[in-house]
PyMOL Python script that loads the backbone (N, CA, C, O; Angstrom):
from pymol import cmd

cmd.read_pdbstr("""\
ATOM      1  N   MET A   1      -5.939  -0.950  -0.014  1.00  0.00           N
ATOM      2  CA  MET A   1      -4.995  -0.945   0.697  1.00  0.00           C
ATOM      3  C   MET A   1      -3.790  -0.289  -0.257  1.00  0.00           C
ATOM      4  O   MET A   1      -3.764  -0.348  -1.487  1.00  0.00           O
ATOM      5  N   THR A   2      -2.910   0.277   0.505  1.00  0.00           N
ATOM      6  CA  THR A   2      -1.743   0.869   0.137  1.00  0.00           C
ATOM      7  C   THR A   2      -0.073   0.494   0.080  1.00  0.00           C
ATOM      8  O   THR A   2       0.130  -0.344   0.958  1.00  0.00           O
ATOM      9  N   THR A   3       0.741   0.705  -0.388  1.00  0.00           N
ATOM     10  CA  THR A   3       1.643   0.052  -0.787  1.00  0.00           C
ATOM     11  C   THR A   3       2.979   0.912  -0.065  1.00  0.00           C
ATOM     12  O   THR A   3       4.097   0.444   0.149  1.00  0.00           O
ATOM     13  N   LEU A   4       2.484   2.342   0.242  1.00  0.00           N
ATOM     14  CA  LEU A   4       3.239   3.005   0.941  1.00  0.00           C
ATOM     15  C   LEU A   4       3.570   2.365   2.288  1.00  0.00           C
ATOM     16  O   LEU A   4       2.752   1.666   2.887  1.00  0.00           O
ATOM     17  N   GLN A   5       5.062   2.683   2.845  1.00  0.00           N
ATOM     18  CA  GLN A   5       5.253   2.600   4.341  1.00  0.00           C
ATOM     19  C   GLN A   5       5.038   3.813   4.902  1.00  0.00           C
ATOM     20  O   GLN A   5       5.306   4.921   4.438  1.00  0.00           O
ATOM     21  N   PHE A   6       4.315   3.397   6.383  1.00  0.00           N
ATOM     22  CA  PHE A   6       3.909   4.598   7.056  1.00  0.00           C
ATOM     23  C   PHE A   6       4.576   4.655   8.566  1.00  0.00           C
ATOM     24  O   PHE A   6       4.549   3.547   9.101  1.00  0.00           O
ATOM     25  N   LEU A   7       4.973   5.352   9.109  1.00  0.00           N
ATOM     26  CA  LEU A   7       5.228   5.486  10.410  1.00  0.00           C
ATOM     27  C   LEU A   7       4.069   5.621  11.311  1.00  0.00           C
ATOM     28  O   LEU A   7       3.031   6.166  10.936  1.00  0.00           O
ATOM     29  N   ASP A   8       4.255   5.052  12.697  1.00  0.00           N
ATOM     30  CA  ASP A   8       3.340   5.312  13.513  1.00  0.00           C
ATOM     31  C   ASP A   8       2.921   6.829  13.705  1.00  0.00           C
ATOM     32  O   ASP A   8       1.800   7.120  14.120  1.00  0.00           O
ATOM     33  N   GLU A   9       3.884   7.791  13.381  1.00  0.00           N
ATOM     34  CA  GLU A   9       3.620   8.995  13.261  1.00  0.00           C
ATOM     35  C   GLU A   9       4.745   9.959  12.641  1.00  0.00           C
ATOM     36  O   GLU A   9       5.942   9.848  12.907  1.00  0.00           O
ATOM     37  N   PRO A  10       4.245  10.838  11.851  1.00  0.00           N
ATOM     38  CA  PRO A  10       5.012  11.470  10.767  1.00  0.00           C
ATOM     39  C   PRO A  10       6.057  12.397  11.450  1.00  0.00           C
ATOM     40  O   PRO A  10       5.800  12.787  12.589  1.00  0.00           O
ATOM     41  N   PRO A  11       7.331  12.822  10.790  1.00  0.00           N
ATOM     42  CA  PRO A  11       8.228  13.723  11.614  1.00  0.00           C
ATOM     43  C   PRO A  11       7.550  15.075  11.909  1.00  0.00           C
ATOM     44  O   PRO A  11       6.761  15.590  11.117  1.00  0.00           O
ATOM     45  N   SER A  12       7.862  15.566  12.969  1.00  0.00           N
ATOM     46  CA  SER A  12       7.039  16.555  13.531  1.00  0.00           C
ATOM     47  C   SER A  12       8.214  18.023  13.166  1.00  0.00           C
ATOM     48  O   SER A  12       8.060  19.146  13.647  1.00  0.00           O
ATOM     49  N   SER A  13       9.120  17.696  12.406  1.00  0.00           N
ATOM     50  CA  SER A  13      10.080  18.860  11.866  1.00  0.00           C
ATOM     51  C   SER A  13       9.471  19.921  11.278  1.00  0.00           C
ATOM     52  O   SER A  13       8.607  19.841  10.404  1.00  0.00           O
ATOM     53  N   PRO A  14      10.010  21.127  11.852  1.00  0.00           N
ATOM     54  CA  PRO A  14       9.608  22.677  11.273  1.00  0.00           C
ATOM     55  C   PRO A  14       9.808  22.646   9.869  1.00  0.00           C
ATOM     56  O   PRO A  14       9.171  23.536   9.307  1.00  0.00           O
ATOM     57  N   ALA A  15      10.459  21.943   9.127  1.00  0.00           N
ATOM     58  CA  ALA A  15      11.177  21.809   7.791  1.00  0.00           C
ATOM     59  C   ALA A  15      10.293  20.650   6.993  1.00  0.00           C
ATOM     60  O   ALA A  15       9.979  19.593   7.539  1.00  0.00           O
ATOM     61  N   LEU A  16       9.957  20.968   5.713  1.00  0.00           N
ATOM     62  CA  LEU A  16       9.217  19.843   4.818  1.00  0.00           C
ATOM     63  C   LEU A  16      10.451  18.950   4.919  1.00  0.00           C
ATOM     64  O   LEU A  16      11.599  19.393   4.945  1.00  0.00           O
ATOM     65  N   THR A  17      10.154  17.775   4.967  1.00  0.00           N
ATOM     66  CA  THR A  17      10.780  16.231   5.016  1.00  0.00           C
ATOM     67  C   THR A  17      10.643  15.565   3.968  1.00  0.00           C
ATOM     68  O   THR A  17       9.695  15.829   3.227  1.00  0.00           O
ATOM     69  N   GLU A  18      11.633  14.445   3.614  1.00  0.00           N
ATOM     70  CA  GLU A  18      11.054  13.390   2.380  1.00  0.00           C
ATOM     71  C   GLU A  18      10.069  12.626   2.630  1.00  0.00           C
ATOM     72  O   GLU A  18       9.496  11.930   1.791  1.00  0.00           O
ATOM     73  N   TYR A  19       9.713  12.727   4.186  1.00  0.00           N
ATOM     74  CA  TYR A  19       8.532  11.788   4.597  1.00  0.00           C
ATOM     75  C   TYR A  19       7.369  12.543   4.021  1.00  0.00           C
ATOM     76  O   TYR A  19       6.494  11.840   3.516  1.00  0.00           O
ATOM     77  N   ASP A  20       7.228  13.602   4.005  1.00  0.00           N
ATOM     78  CA  ASP A  20       6.323  14.617   3.930  1.00  0.00           C
ATOM     79  C   ASP A  20       6.239  14.533   2.331  1.00  0.00           C
ATOM     80  O   ASP A  20       5.149  14.315   1.803  1.00  0.00           O
ATOM     81  N   ARG A  21       7.396  14.707   1.566  1.00  0.00           N
ATOM     82  CA  ARG A  21       7.089  14.382   0.259  1.00  0.00           C
ATOM     83  C   ARG A  21       6.437  13.203  -0.310  1.00  0.00           C
ATOM     84  O   ARG A  21       5.476  13.070  -1.068  1.00  0.00           O
ATOM     85  N   ALA A  22       7.352  12.259   0.359  1.00  0.00           N
ATOM     86  CA  ALA A  22       6.366  11.001   0.057  1.00  0.00           C
ATOM     87  C   ALA A  22       5.272  10.718   0.085  1.00  0.00           C
ATOM     88  O   ALA A  22       4.809   9.946  -0.755  1.00  0.00           O
ATOM     89  N   HIS A  23       4.450  11.314   1.164  1.00  0.00           N
ATOM     90  CA  HIS A  23       3.258  11.351   1.768  1.00  0.00           C
ATOM     91  C   HIS A  23       2.125  12.179   1.601  1.00  0.00           C
ATOM     92  O   HIS A  23       0.970  12.227   2.026  1.00  0.00           O
ATOM     93  N   PHE A  24       3.079  13.008   0.602  1.00  0.00           N
ATOM     94  CA  PHE A  24       1.660  14.346   0.192  1.00  0.00           C
ATOM     95  C   PHE A  24       0.473  13.777  -0.547  1.00  0.00           C
ATOM     96  O   PHE A  24      -0.546  14.392  -0.235  1.00  0.00           O
ATOM     97  N   LYS A  25       0.290  12.954  -1.295  1.00  0.00           N
ATOM     98  CA  LYS A  25      -0.912  12.494  -2.050  1.00  0.00           C
ATOM     99  C   LYS A  25      -1.680  11.976  -0.571  1.00  0.00           C
ATOM    100  O   LYS A  25      -2.817  12.444  -0.518  1.00  0.00           O
ATOM    101  N   LEU A  26      -1.445  11.402   0.246  1.00  0.00           N
ATOM    102  CA  LEU A  26      -1.892  10.671   1.406  1.00  0.00           C
ATOM    103  C   LEU A  26      -2.405  12.005   2.198  1.00  0.00           C
ATOM    104  O   LEU A  26      -3.607  12.020   2.459  1.00  0.00           O
ATOM    105  N   TYR A  27      -1.767  12.917   2.530  1.00  0.00           N
ATOM    106  CA  TYR A  27      -2.191  13.950   3.505  1.00  0.00           C
ATOM    107  C   TYR A  27      -3.119  15.005   2.652  1.00  0.00           C
ATOM    108  O   TYR A  27      -3.622  15.988   3.196  1.00  0.00           O
ATOM    109  N   MET A  28      -3.281  14.724   1.367  1.00  0.00           N
ATOM    110  CA  MET A  28      -4.374  15.351   0.501  1.00  0.00           C
ATOM    111  C   MET A  28      -5.659  14.601   0.629  1.00  0.00           C
ATOM    112  O   MET A  28      -6.744  15.181   0.681  1.00  0.00           O
ATOM    113  N   ARG A  29      -5.521  13.254   0.681  1.00  0.00           N
ATOM    114  CA  ARG A  29      -6.801  12.474   0.833  1.00  0.00           C
ATOM    115  C   ARG A  29      -7.313  12.642   2.095  1.00  0.00           C
ATOM    116  O   ARG A  29      -8.494  12.801   2.405  1.00  0.00           O
ATOM    117  N   LEU A  30      -6.214  12.590   2.898  1.00  0.00           N
ATOM    118  CA  LEU A  30      -6.782  12.706   4.555  1.00  0.00           C
ATOM    119  C   LEU A  30      -7.779  13.937   4.769  1.00  0.00           C
ATOM    120  O   LEU A  30      -8.859  13.844   5.352  1.00  0.00           O
ATOM    121  N   LEU A  31      -7.161  15.313   4.108  1.00  0.00           N
ATOM    122  CA  LEU A  31      -7.919  16.583   4.400  1.00  0.00           C
ATOM    123  C   LEU A  31      -9.019  16.434   3.282  1.00  0.00           C
ATOM    124  O   LEU A  31      -9.865  17.323   3.381  1.00  0.00           O
ATOM    125  N   ASP A  32      -9.252  15.501   2.183  1.00  0.00           N
ATOM    126  CA  ASP A  32     -10.624  15.711   1.442  1.00  0.00           C
ATOM    127  C   ASP A  32     -11.300  14.869   2.360  1.00  0.00           C
ATOM    128  O   ASP A  32     -12.453  15.242   2.575  1.00  0.00           O
ATOM    129  N   ALA A  33     -10.907  13.738   3.034  1.00  0.00           N
ATOM    130  CA  ALA A  33     -11.908  12.699   3.887  1.00  0.00           C
ATOM    131  C   ALA A  33     -12.311  13.592   5.013  1.00  0.00           C
ATOM    132  O   ALA A  33     -13.301  13.227   5.646  1.00  0.00           O
ATOM    133  N   GLN A  34     -11.802  14.543   5.324  1.00  0.00           N
ATOM    134  CA  GLN A  34     -12.310  14.915   6.555  1.00  0.00           C
ATOM    135  C   GLN A  34     -13.166  16.103   6.280  1.00  0.00           C
ATOM    136  O   GLN A  34     -13.948  16.476   7.155  1.00  0.00           O
ATOM    137  N   ALA A  35     -13.078  16.794   5.022  1.00  0.00           N
ATOM    138  CA  ALA A  35     -13.869  17.645   4.648  1.00  0.00           C
ATOM    139  C   ALA A  35     -15.311  17.387   4.244  1.00  0.00           C
ATOM    140  O   ALA A  35     -16.290  18.126   4.348  1.00  0.00           O
ATOM    141  N   ASP A  36     -15.156  15.675   3.568  1.00  0.00           N
ATOM    142  CA  ASP A  36     -16.177  15.098   3.233  1.00  0.00           C
ATOM    143  C   ASP A  36     -17.119  14.323   4.460  1.00  0.00           C
ATOM    144  O   ASP A  36     -18.199  13.742   4.348  1.00  0.00           O
ATOM    145  N   GLY A  37     -16.307  14.545   5.606  1.00  0.00           N
ATOM    146  CA  GLY A  37     -17.201  14.148   6.580  1.00  0.00           C
ATOM    147  C   GLY A  37     -16.989  12.605   7.179  1.00  0.00           C
ATOM    148  O   GLY A  37     -17.500  12.133   8.194  1.00  0.00           O
ATOM    149  N   ALA A  38     -16.057  11.951   6.217  1.00  0.00           N
ATOM    150  CA  ALA A  38     -15.598  10.295   6.276  1.00  0.00           C
ATOM    151  C   ALA A  38     -15.148  10.052   7.902  1.00  0.00           C
ATOM    152  O   ALA A  38     -14.393  10.702   8.626  1.00  0.00           O
ATOM    153  N   ASP A  39     -15.709   9.195   8.075  1.00  0.00           N
ATOM    154  CA  ASP A  39     -15.323   8.423   9.581  1.00  0.00           C
ATOM    155  C   ASP A  39     -13.847   8.297   9.948  1.00  0.00           C
ATOM    156  O   ASP A  39     -13.310   7.731   8.995  1.00  0.00           O
ATOM    157  N   TRP A  40     -13.051   8.535  10.783  1.00  0.00           N
ATOM    158  CA  TRP A  40     -11.943   8.362  10.913  1.00  0.00           C
ATOM    159  C   TRP A  40     -11.412   6.714  10.914  1.00  0.00           C
ATOM    160  O   TRP A  40     -10.222   6.474  10.710  1.00  0.00           O
ATOM    161  N   GLN A  41     -12.356   5.659  11.151  1.00  0.00           N
ATOM    162  CA  GLN A  41     -12.040   4.545  11.297  1.00  0.00           C
ATOM    163  C   GLN A  41     -11.871   3.931   9.914  1.00  0.00           C
ATOM    164  O   GLN A  41     -11.189   2.948   9.625  1.00  0.00           O
ATOM    165  N   GLU A  42     -12.792   4.869   8.918  1.00  0.00           N
ATOM    166  CA  GLU A  42     -13.154   4.463   7.489  1.00  0.00           C
ATOM    167  C   GLU A  42     -11.618   4.705   6.776  1.00  0.00           C
ATOM    168  O   GLU A  42     -10.985   3.864   6.139  1.00  0.00           O
ATOM    169  N   ALA A  43     -11.240   6.019   7.058  1.00  0.00           N
ATOM    170  CA  ALA A  43     -10.081   6.619   6.691  1.00  0.00           C
ATOM    171  C   ALA A  43      -9.092   5.699   6.912  1.00  0.00           C
ATOM    172  O   ALA A  43      -8.406   5.375   5.943  1.00  0.00           O
ATOM    173  N   ALA A  44      -8.828   5.106   8.208  1.00  0.00           N
ATOM    174  CA  ALA A  44      -7.748   4.433   8.737  1.00  0.00           C
ATOM    175  C   ALA A  44      -7.636   3.359   7.849  1.00  0.00           C
ATOM    176  O   ALA A  44      -6.678   2.980   7.175  1.00  0.00           O
ATOM    177  N   SER A  45      -8.750   2.943   7.958  1.00  0.00           N
ATOM    178  CA  SER A  45      -8.526   0.990   7.031  1.00  0.00           C
ATOM    179  C   SER A  45      -8.411   1.607   5.507  1.00  0.00           C
ATOM    180  O   SER A  45      -7.521   1.120   4.809  1.00  0.00           O
ATOM    181  N   VAL A  46      -9.140   2.517   5.001  1.00  0.00           N
ATOM    182  CA  VAL A  46      -8.469   2.529   3.375  1.00  0.00           C
ATOM    183  C   VAL A  46      -7.431   3.370   3.202  1.00  0.00           C
ATOM    184  O   VAL A  46      -6.830   3.098   2.163  1.00  0.00           O
ATOM    185  N   LEU A  47      -6.948   4.334   3.828  1.00  0.00           N
ATOM    186  CA  LEU A  47      -5.704   5.004   3.490  1.00  0.00           C
ATOM    187  C   LEU A  47      -4.338   4.143   4.274  1.00  0.00           C
ATOM    188  O   LEU A  47      -3.243   4.263   3.726  1.00  0.00           O
ATOM    189  N   PHE A  48      -4.413   3.499   5.234  1.00  0.00           N
ATOM    190  CA  PHE A  48      -3.480   3.198   5.811  1.00  0.00           C
ATOM    191  C   PHE A  48      -3.273   1.460   5.996  1.00  0.00           C
ATOM    192  O   PHE A  48      -2.301   0.815   6.390  1.00  0.00           O
ATOM    193  N   GLY A  49      -4.572   1.052   5.550  1.00  0.00           N
ATOM    194  CA  GLY A  49      -4.656  -0.443   5.586  1.00  0.00           C
ATOM    195  C   GLY A  49      -4.675  -1.148   7.109  1.00  0.00           C
ATOM    196  O   GLY A  49      -4.391  -2.326   7.322  1.00  0.00           O
ATOM    197  N   ILE A  50      -5.078  -0.146   8.139  1.00  0.00           N
ATOM    198  CA  ILE A  50      -5.267  -0.591   9.177  1.00  0.00           C
ATOM    199  C   ILE A  50      -6.411  -1.041   9.735  1.00  0.00           C
ATOM    200  O   ILE A  50      -7.273  -0.308   9.251  1.00  0.00           O
ATOM    201  N   ASP A  51      -6.932  -1.801  10.457  1.00  0.00           N
ATOM    202  CA  ASP A  51      -8.364  -2.450  11.107  1.00  0.00           C
ATOM    203  C   ASP A  51      -8.554  -1.814  12.051  1.00  0.00           C
ATOM    204  O   ASP A  51      -7.797  -2.226  12.930  1.00  0.00           O
ATOM    205  N   PRO A  52      -9.140  -1.031  12.392  1.00  0.00           N
ATOM    206  CA  PRO A  52      -9.343   0.275  13.352  1.00  0.00           C
ATOM    207  C   PRO A  52      -9.925  -0.965  14.473  1.00  0.00           C
ATOM    208  O   PRO A  52      -9.481  -0.797  15.608  1.00  0.00           O
ATOM    209  N   GLU A  53     -10.649  -1.914  14.346  1.00  0.00           N
ATOM    210  CA  GLU A  53     -11.267  -2.898  15.524  1.00  0.00           C
ATOM    211  C   GLU A  53     -10.215  -3.729  15.903  1.00  0.00           C
ATOM    212  O   GLU A  53     -10.235  -3.928  17.118  1.00  0.00           O
ATOM    213  N   ARG A  54      -9.292  -4.296  15.315  1.00  0.00           N
ATOM    214  CA  ARG A  54      -8.245  -4.792  16.077  1.00  0.00           C
ATOM    215  C   ARG A  54      -6.915  -3.841  16.453  1.00  0.00           C
ATOM    216  O   ARG A  54      -5.992  -4.164  17.201  1.00  0.00           O
ATOM    217  N   GLU A  55      -7.050  -2.791  15.848  1.00  0.00           N
ATOM    218  CA  GLU A  55      -5.972  -2.045  16.465  1.00  0.00           C
ATOM    219  C   GLU A  55      -6.173  -0.754  16.775  1.00  0.00           C
ATOM    220  O   GLU A  55      -5.291   0.089  16.609  1.00  0.00           O
ATOM    221  N   PRO A  56      -7.516  -0.439  17.322  1.00  0.00           N
ATOM    222  CA  PRO A  56      -8.132   0.907  17.485  1.00  0.00           C
ATOM    223  C   PRO A  56      -7.052   2.073  18.049  1.00  0.00           C
ATOM    224  O   PRO A  56      -6.885   3.068  17.343  1.00  0.00           O
ATOM    225  N   GLU A  57      -6.484   1.979  19.036  1.00  0.00           N
ATOM    226  CA  GLU A  57      -5.440   3.005  19.638  1.00  0.00           C
ATOM    227  C   GLU A  57      -4.549   3.379  18.638  1.00  0.00           C
ATOM    228  O   GLU A  57      -4.586   4.542  18.236  1.00  0.00           O
ATOM    229  N   ARG A  58      -3.686   2.518  18.129  1.00  0.00           N
ATOM    230  CA  ARG A  58      -2.796   2.607  17.005  1.00  0.00           C
ATOM    231  C   ARG A  58      -3.328   3.200  15.769  1.00  0.00           C
ATOM    232  O   ARG A  58      -2.659   4.025  15.145  1.00  0.00           O
ATOM    233  N   ALA A  59      -4.792   2.729  15.282  1.00  0.00           N
ATOM    234  CA  ALA A  59      -5.336   3.123  13.959  1.00  0.00           C
ATOM    235  C   ALA A  59      -5.531   5.141  14.198  1.00  0.00           C
ATOM    236  O   ALA A  59      -5.206   6.076  13.465  1.00  0.00           O
ATOM    237  N   ARG A  60      -6.108   5.096  15.369  1.00  0.00           N
ATOM    238  CA  ARG A  60      -6.677   6.362  15.884  1.00  0.00           C
ATOM    239  C   ARG A  60      -5.375   7.512  15.856  1.00  0.00           C
ATOM    240  O   ARG A  60      -5.462   8.703  15.554  1.00  0.00           O
ATOM    241  N   HIS A  61      -4.304   6.843  16.221  1.00  0.00           N
ATOM    242  CA  HIS A  61      -3.139   7.648  16.564  1.00  0.00           C
ATOM    243  C   HIS A  61      -2.447   7.988  15.324  1.00  0.00           C
ATOM    244  O   HIS A  61      -2.069   9.136  15.090  1.00  0.00           O
ATOM    245  N   ILE A  62      -2.210   6.641  14.227  1.00  0.00           N
ATOM    246  CA  ILE A  62      -1.883   6.947  13.024  1.00  0.00           C
ATOM    247  C   ILE A  62      -2.532   8.245  12.163  1.00  0.00           C
ATOM    248  O   ILE A  62      -1.972   9.218  11.660  1.00  0.00           O
ATOM    249  N   HIS A  63      -3.838   7.878  12.202  1.00  0.00           N
ATOM    250  CA  HIS A  63      -4.815   8.621  11.550  1.00  0.00           C
ATOM    251  C   HIS A  63      -4.417  10.361  11.888  1.00  0.00           C
ATOM    252  O   HIS A  63      -4.087  11.338  11.215  1.00  0.00           O
ATOM    253  N   ASP A  64      -4.619  10.120  13.030  1.00  0.00           N
ATOM    254  CA  ASP A  64      -4.751  11.954  13.959  1.00  0.00           C
ATOM    255  C   ASP A  64      -3.464  12.444  13.662  1.00  0.00           C
ATOM    256  O   ASP A  64      -3.512  13.594  13.226  1.00  0.00           O
ATOM    257  N   THR A  65      -2.230  11.929  13.754  1.00  0.00           N
ATOM    258  CA  THR A  65      -0.818  12.212  13.671  1.00  0.00           C
ATOM    259  C   THR A  65      -0.755  12.714  12.068  1.00  0.00           C
ATOM    260  O   THR A  65      -0.144  13.748  11.796  1.00  0.00           O
ATOM    261  N   HIS A  66      -1.236  12.146  11.313  1.00  0.00           N
ATOM    262  CA  HIS A  66      -0.842  12.043   9.689  1.00  0.00           C
ATOM    263  C   HIS A  66      -2.077  13.250   9.541  1.00  0.00           C
ATOM    264  O   HIS A  66      -1.872  14.022   8.605  1.00  0.00           O
ATOM    265  N   LEU A  67      -3.044  13.450  10.160  1.00  0.00           N
ATOM    266  CA  LEU A  67      -3.829  14.293   9.367  1.00  0.00           C
ATOM    267  C   LEU A  67      -3.668  15.700  10.160  1.00  0.00           C
ATOM    268  O   LEU A  67      -4.319  16.710   9.893  1.00  0.00           O
ATOM    269  N   ALA A  68      -2.523  15.574  11.356  1.00  0.00           N
ATOM    270  CA  ALA A  68      -2.320  17.086  12.225  1.00  0.00           C
ATOM    271  C   ALA A  68      -1.156  17.615  11.211  1.00  0.00           C
ATOM    272  O   ALA A  68      -0.802  18.792  11.139  1.00  0.00           O
ATOM    273  N   ARG A  69      -0.485  16.266  10.243  1.00  0.00           N
ATOM    274  CA  ARG A  69       0.809  16.924   9.563  1.00  0.00           C
ATOM    275  C   ARG A  69       0.228  17.306   8.053  1.00  0.00           C
ATOM    276  O   ARG A  69       0.856  17.877   7.162  1.00  0.00           O
ATOM    277  N   ALA A  70      -1.137  16.837   8.012  1.00  0.00           N
ATOM    278  CA  ALA A  70      -1.551  17.078   6.258  1.00  0.00           C
ATOM    279  C   ALA A  70      -2.119  18.573   6.841  1.00  0.00           C
ATOM    280  O   ALA A  70      -2.221  19.411   5.946  1.00  0.00           O
ATOM    281  N   HIS A  71      -2.463  18.988   8.052  1.00  0.00           N
ATOM    282  CA  HIS A  71      -2.983  20.658   8.251  1.00  0.00           C
ATOM    283  C   HIS A  71      -1.675  21.480   8.515  1.00  0.00           C
ATOM    284  O   HIS A  71      -1.780  22.706   8.503  1.00  0.00           O
ATOM    285  N   TRP A  72      -0.529  20.947   8.739  1.00  0.00           N
ATOM    286  CA  TRP A  72       0.895  21.533   8.720  1.00  0.00           C
ATOM    287  C   TRP A  72       1.003  21.964   7.462  1.00  0.00           C
ATOM    288  O   TRP A  72       1.150  23.152   7.175  1.00  0.00           O
ATOM    289  N   MET A  73       0.929  20.904   6.523  1.00  0.00           N
ATOM    290  CA  MET A  73       1.446  20.993   5.141  1.00  0.00           C
ATOM    291  C   MET A  73       0.402  22.293   4.534  1.00  0.00           C
ATOM    292  O   MET A  73       0.877  23.103   3.737  1.00  0.00           O
ATOM    293  N   THR A  74      -0.743  22.378   4.896  1.00  0.00           N
ATOM    294  CA  THR A  74      -1.708  23.280   4.264  1.00  0.00           C
ATOM    295  C   THR A  74      -1.207  24.987   4.963  1.00  0.00           C
ATOM    296  O   THR A  74      -1.499  26.024   4.368  1.00  0.00           O
ATOM    297  N   GLU A  75      -0.609  24.972   5.988  1.00  0.00           N
ATOM    298  CA  GLU A  75      -0.575  26.348   6.877  1.00  0.00           C
ATOM    299  C   GLU A  75       0.971  26.442   6.714  1.00  0.00           C
ATOM    300  O   GLU A  75       1.333  27.513   7.200  1.00  0.00           O
ATOM    301  N   HIS A  76       2.041  25.720   6.209  1.00  0.00           N
ATOM    302  CA  HIS A  76       3.284  25.741   6.669  1.00  0.00           C
ATOM    303  C   HIS A  76       4.299  25.308   5.392  1.00  0.00           C
ATOM    304  O   HIS A  76       5.080  25.977   4.715  1.00  0.00           O
ATOM    305  N   GLY A  77       3.927  23.873   5.374  1.00  0.00           N
ATOM    306  CA  GLY A  77       5.086  23.123   4.606  1.00  0.00           C
ATOM    307  C   GLY A  77       4.391  23.301   2.892  1.00  0.00           C
ATOM    308  O   GLY A  77       4.929  22.611   2.025  1.00  0.00           O
ATOM    309  N   TYR A  78       3.716  23.833   2.653  1.00  0.00           N
ATOM    310  CA  TYR A  78       3.287  24.415   1.044  1.00  0.00           C
ATOM    311  C   TYR A  78       4.189  25.576   0.990  1.00  0.00           C
ATOM    312  O   TYR A  78       4.821  25.510  -0.064  1.00  0.00           O
ATOM    313  N   ARG A  79       4.446  26.388   1.530  1.00  0.00           N
ATOM    314  CA  ARG A  79       5.336  27.569   1.067  1.00  0.00           C
ATOM    315  C   ARG A  79       6.743  27.006   1.071  1.00  0.00           C
ATOM    316  O   ARG A  79       7.480  27.695   0.366  1.00  0.00           O
ATOM    317  N   GLN A  80       7.356  25.971   1.640  1.00  0.00           N
ATOM    318  CA  GLN A  80       8.501  25.220   1.360  1.00  0.00           C
ATOM    319  C   GLN A  80       8.511  24.596  -0.075  1.00  0.00           C
ATOM    320  O   GLN A  80       9.506  24.570  -0.800  1.00  0.00           O
ATOM    321  N   LEU A  81       7.183  24.059  -0.417  1.00  0.00           N
ATOM    322  CA  LEU A  81       7.274  23.258  -1.671  1.00  0.00           C
ATOM    323  C   LEU A  81       7.161  24.317  -2.990  1.00  0.00           C
ATOM    324  O   LEU A  81       7.729  24.147  -4.069  1.00  0.00           O
ATOM    325  N   LEU A  82       6.240  25.511  -2.609  1.00  0.00           N
ATOM    326  CA  LEU A  82       6.715  26.405  -3.802  1.00  0.00           C
ATOM    327  C   LEU A  82       7.945  27.005  -3.994  1.00  0.00           C
ATOM    328  O   LEU A  82       8.299  27.260  -5.146  1.00  0.00           O
ATOM    329  N   ARG A  83       8.785  27.323  -2.880  1.00  0.00           N
ATOM    330  CA  ARG A  83       9.942  27.758  -2.857  1.00  0.00           C
ATOM    331  C   ARG A  83      11.140  26.899  -3.340  1.00  0.00           C
ATOM    332  O   ARG A  83      12.294  27.265  -3.563  1.00  0.00           O
ATOM    333  N   GLY A  84      10.504  25.488  -3.465  1.00  0.00           N
ATOM    334  CA  GLY A  84      11.613  24.432  -3.712  1.00  0.00           C
ATOM    335  C   GLY A  84      12.483  23.979  -2.817  1.00  0.00           C
ATOM    336  O   GLY A  84      13.287  23.111  -3.157  1.00  0.00           O
ATOM    337  N   ARG A  85      12.475  24.407  -1.730  1.00  0.00           N
ATOM    338  CA  ARG A  85      13.594  24.120  -0.696  1.00  0.00           C
ATOM    339  C   ARG A  85      13.479  22.713  -0.338  1.00  0.00           C
ATOM    340  O   ARG A  85      12.395  22.223  -0.022  1.00  0.00           O
ATOM    341  N   PRO A  86      14.453  22.117  -0.375  1.00  0.00           N
ATOM    342  CA  PRO A  86      14.532  20.528  -0.178  1.00  0.00           C
ATOM    343  C   PRO A  86      14.481  20.185   1.102  1.00  0.00           C
ATOM    344  O   PRO A  86      14.257  18.977   1.184  1.00  0.00           O
ATOM    345  N   ASN A  87      14.570  20.610   1.968  1.00  0.00           N
ATOM    346  CA  ASN A  87      14.713  20.625   3.526  1.00  0.00           C
ATOM    347  C   ASN A  87      14.306  22.101   4.258  1.00  0.00           C
ATOM    348  O   ASN A  87      14.382  22.225   5.481  1.00  0.00           O
TER     349      ASN A  87
END
""", "prot")
cmd.dss("prot")
cmd.show_as("cartoon", "prot")
cmd.util.cbc("prot")
cmd.orient("prot")
């Protein structure tokens, strides 16, 4: 279980956000889980502390939207990290 606070959906800003910076490690763990073929339900439980059996729609939404943001980071957000842009 984690101590970080999660939104049900990460910001969809075209710029790197403080939320992205705070959840960078989570994004990498989501990408690793996907690359390893981990089940989304296991990832939602382990990474977000959400029981997908009790909250299936919410768990899936949180997982999928954060995974999409993680992919955004690998395609766009990392450039802003490398340049050191605040937002």
